[in-house]
C-alpha positions in Angstrom: 47.7 -13.9 -15.0 44.2 -15.2 -15.2 41.3 -14.1 -12.9 40.9 -16.5 -9.9 37.2 -16.2 -9.7 35.1 -18.0 -12.3 32.8 -15.7 -14.2 32.0 -18.0 -17.1 28.2 -17.8 -16.3 27.9 -14.2 -17.6 25.9 -14.1 -20.8 26.6 -11.9 -23.8 23.7 -9.7 -22.8 25.3 -9.5 -19.3 28.6 -8.4 -20.8 27.0 -5.7 -23.0 24.9 -4.3 -20.2 27.6 -4.7 -17.6 30.2 -2.7 -19.6 27.8 0.2 -19.2 26.8 -0.2 -15.6 29.3 -2.5 -13.8 32.5 -2.8 -15.9 34.6 -3.9 -13.1 32.4 -7.0 -12.6 32.3 -8.2 -16.2 35.7 -7.3 -17.8 37.5 -10.4 -16.4 34.9 -12.5 -18.2 35.0 -10.3 -21.3 38.7 -10.7 -21.7 38.4 -14.5 -21.6 35.0 -15.2 -23.1 33.9 -12.0 -24.8 33.3 -11.9 -28.6 35.5 -9.2 -29.9 34.0 -9.5 -33.3 30.5 -8.8 -31.9 31.7 -5.7 -30.0 33.5 -4.5 -33.1 30.5 -5.1 -35.3 28.4 -3.0 -32.9 30.9 -0.1 -33.2 30.8 -0.4 -37.0 27.0 -0.3 -36.9 27.0 2.8 -34.7 29.4 4.6 -37.1 27.6 3.5 -40.2 24.3 4.7 -39.0 25.8 8.1 -38.0 27.5 8.5 -41.4 24.3 7.4 -43.3 22.2 10.0 -41.5 24.9 12.6 -42.1 24.8 12.0 -45.8 21.0 12.2 -45.7 20.8 15.3 -43.6 23.9 17.3 -44.7 24.7 15.9 -48.1 28.1 15.1 -49.8 28.7 18.6 -51.1 28.0 20.4 -47.8 30.1 17.8 -45.9 33.0 18.5 -48.2 32.6 22.3 -48.0 32.3 22.2 -44.2 35.5 20.1 -43.9 37.4 22.4 -46.3 36.3 25.5 -44.5 38.4 24.3 -41.5 41.4 23.6 -43.6 43.9 26.4 -43.8 45.7 25.0 -46.8 42.5 24.8 -48.8 41.6 28.4 -47.9 44.9 29.4 -49.6 43.8 27.9 -52.9 42.1 29.9 -55.6 38.4 29.6 -56.2 39.0 27.4 -59.2 41.4 25.1 -57.3 38.9 24.7 -54.5 36.2 23.7 -56.9 38.6 21.1 -58.4 39.3 19.8 -55.0 35.6 19.6 -54.2 35.0 17.7 -57.4 37.7 15.2 -56.6 36.3 14.7 -53.1 32.8 14.3 -54.5 33.9 11.3 -56.5 35.7 9.8 -53.5 33.2 10.5 -50.7 30.5 7.9 -51.6 33.2 5.2 -51.4 34.6 6.5 -48.2 31.3 6.6 -46.3 30.7 3.0 -47.2 34.1 1.5 -46.3 35.3 4.1 -43.8 33.5 2.8 -40.7 34.6 -0.8 -41.4 38.2 -0.1 -42.2 38.6 2.8 -39.8 37.2 1.0 -36.7 38.8 -2.4 -37.5 42.2 -0.9 -38.2 42.0 1.5 -35.3 41.1 -1.2 -32.7 43.8 -3.5 -34.1 46.5 -0.8 -33.8 45.3 0.3 -30.3 45.2 -3.3 -29.1 48.7 -4.0 -30.5 50.1 -0.9 -28.9 48.6 -1.7 -25.5 49.7 -5.4 -25.8 53.3 -4.2 -26.2 52.9 -1.8 -23.3 51.4 -4.2 -20.9 53.3 -7.3 -21.9 56.8 -6.0 -22.4 56.9 -2.8 -20.3 54.5 -3.7 -17.4 55.3 -7.5 -17.4 51.7 -8.6 -17.8 50.5 -12.0 -19.1 48.3 -11.0 -22.0 47.5 -12.1 -25.5 46.6 -10.0 -28.5 43.0 -11.4 -28.6 42.5 -10.5 -24.9 43.7 -7.0 -25.5 41.6 -6.6 -28.6 38.5 -7.9 -26.8 39.0 -5.5 -23.8 39.5 -2.5 -26.2 36.5 -3.4 -28.3 34.0 -3.7 -25.4 35.5 -0.7 -23.6 34.7 1.4 -26.7 31.0 0.5 -26.8 29.5 2.9 -24.2 31.4 6.1 -25.3 30.8 5.3 -28.9 27.0 4.8 -28.5 26.6 7.9 -26.4 28.7 10.1 -28.7 26.9 8.8 -31.7 23.5 9.6 -30.3 24.8 13.1 -29.3 26.2 13.7 -32.8 22.9 12.7 -34.4 21.0 15.0 -32.1 23.3 18.0 -32.9 23.1 17.1 -36.6 19.3 17.6 -36.6 19.3 20.6 -34.3 21.8 22.6 -36.4 21.5 23.8 -40.0 23.5 21.6 -42.3 25.9 24.4 -43.2 26.9 24.8 -39.5 27.3 21.1 -38.7 30.9 20.0 -37.8 31.2 16.3 -37.0 34.6 16.8 -35.4 33.1 18.8 -32.5 29.5 17.4 -32.6 30.7 13.9 -31.7 32.0 14.8 -28.3 33.0 17.2 -25.6 36.5 18.3 -26.6 38.5 21.5 -25.8 38.4 22.2 -29.6 34.8 23.4 -29.2 36.1 26.5 -27.5 38.7 27.5 -30.0 38.4 30.2 -32.6 38.4 29.1 -36.3 41.9 30.8 -36.9 43.6 28.9 -34.1 46.9 27.3 -35.0 46.5 23.8 -36.4 48.7 22.1 -33.8 46.6 23.6 -31.0 43.4 22.5 -32.7 44.9 19.0 -32.8 45.8 19.0 -29.2 42.4 20.4 -28.1 40.6 17.9 -30.2 42.4 15.1 -28.4 41.3 16.4 -25.0 37.9 14.8 -25.4 35.5 13.6 -22.7 34.7 10.4 -24.6 38.3 9.6 -25.2 39.0 9.8 -21.5 35.9 7.7 -20.8 37.2 5.0 -23.2 40.7 5.1 -21.6 39.2 4.7 -18.1 37.1 1.7 -19.2 40.1 0.1 -20.8 42.1 0.6 -17.6 39.2 -1.0 -15.6 39.2 -3.9 -18.1 43.0 -4.6 -17.9 43.0 -4.2 -14.2 40.0 -6.5 -13.7 41.5 -9.2 -16.0 45.1 -9.1 -14.8 44.2 -8.6 -11.1 44.0 -5.5 -9.0 47.1 -6.5 -7.0 49.4 -6.9 -9.9 47.7 -4.3 -12.2 45.9 -1.7 -10.1 43.7 0.8 -11.9 46.2 3.6 -11.7 49.0 1.5 -13.2 46.7 0.3 -16.0 45.6 3.8 -16.8 49.3 4.9 -16.9 50.0 2.1 -19.4 47.2 3.3 -21.6 47.9 7.0 -21.3 51.6 6.6 -22.3 51.0 5.5 -25.9 48.1 7.9 -26.1 50.4 10.9 -25.3 52.8 9.8 -28.0 49.9 9.6 -30.5 48.7 13.1 -29.5 52.2 14.5 -29.9 52.6 12.8 -33.3 49.3 14.3 -34.4 50.3 17.8 -33.2 53.6 17.5 -35.1 51.8 16.4 -38.3 49.2 19.2 -38.0 52.0 21.8 -37.4 53.8 20.7 -40.6 50.8 20.1 -42.9 47.9 22.0 -41.4 
């Protein structure tokens, strides 16, 4: 189902500002005329800037040690084994910080768009293409990504490098309130209960509803279609964390 009202006059600047301030008014245009690759490029830039500043501020060694400090399996290793693990990560980290944002964001958005295409097209009987789903998901991710990136950078420079944890600094999640010795599956669940994740899901629901039509796809139904695969993802992460820490 295509939107009945023509919104072809919206410029790219209008799309990018509208997704922040009036998403319901621009998402029908975004789905048909938006440039998914431009939105994705902005997300990659946000992530790349944050990672580059993290390397400059925290450093590879401290980043590795901070990550390992929160890993129960690593804490069970001997001091010699931990140093060997740090050395292996030290060789891999420079490559990861360069290709991670590009690969992670691209693959993540493709998988999310594919999952939502399946949900909306085959379970909710919506007329939708993969490109339209990818475009909606990409633009919907811009406001939460920009705000969370700015917050993470601020926290990065306010805290000492040894205390900086990017997993909690990037957003408002329930994991911020858990003790370090909390069970891994509960940490995984709490980390998924994040304000910016919910904001992204809400914007996606607005996007699908605006494009498909509020009568056929009201906001509540669209949000349910987005929440269902997200719940499965969260349960899968919890199971993996429970098994492997």
